[in-house]
C-alpha angles and dihedrals in degrees: 000000000000126000113263113241099187102070094179092055091047092052090048092052093046089050087060090066116103104234116188125245089279091055093253137124126195116248122201112203118209131180108253094218106032096029090223113152105243105180149323124240140162128253131195123200093270093051092049092051093047091049092054095042096048102030090230126106117262123177139177116253109217092193094052096031093225143091115290115204104203108243098014091126102017102039088230097129132178118220105204115226098171134016108200130184123207125236094267093042089233099110133040130208120209118198105203145177101231118214107207120330127346099205126077087224089068095254126127092243134023088224098076098125118086122192111214127209090257091059098255123133116226122197108230103180133057124226104258097181124022108245091234088061093052103064139052113251 
């Protein structure tokens, strides 16, 4: 993803997105090479603009009520290759090169639980990095 030079055009395009009443839009994050879905997060306008300008994933943390730059404490960054917008402009899809793991549980993907037809949940992904080793204390 290249840096955007025309800031006015970028703002106009971001203003086309359909943010919810809280000023947020869901972002689906997919591995650029394998196409595996890694996670889902929320973005506000500022996070979307920063993501496009820097080429690195930035989200909005609802629990902390502030921007969350993926990897700022864990080092597990996402280099954004494509920023896509769905047909209704109410969801975005980021295609990323993931450095390390995407999930705070230490797994490659946040979607590691699979519900079977008999109602059982199967764990599909191993912990690759212990969560205590991911974050600054």
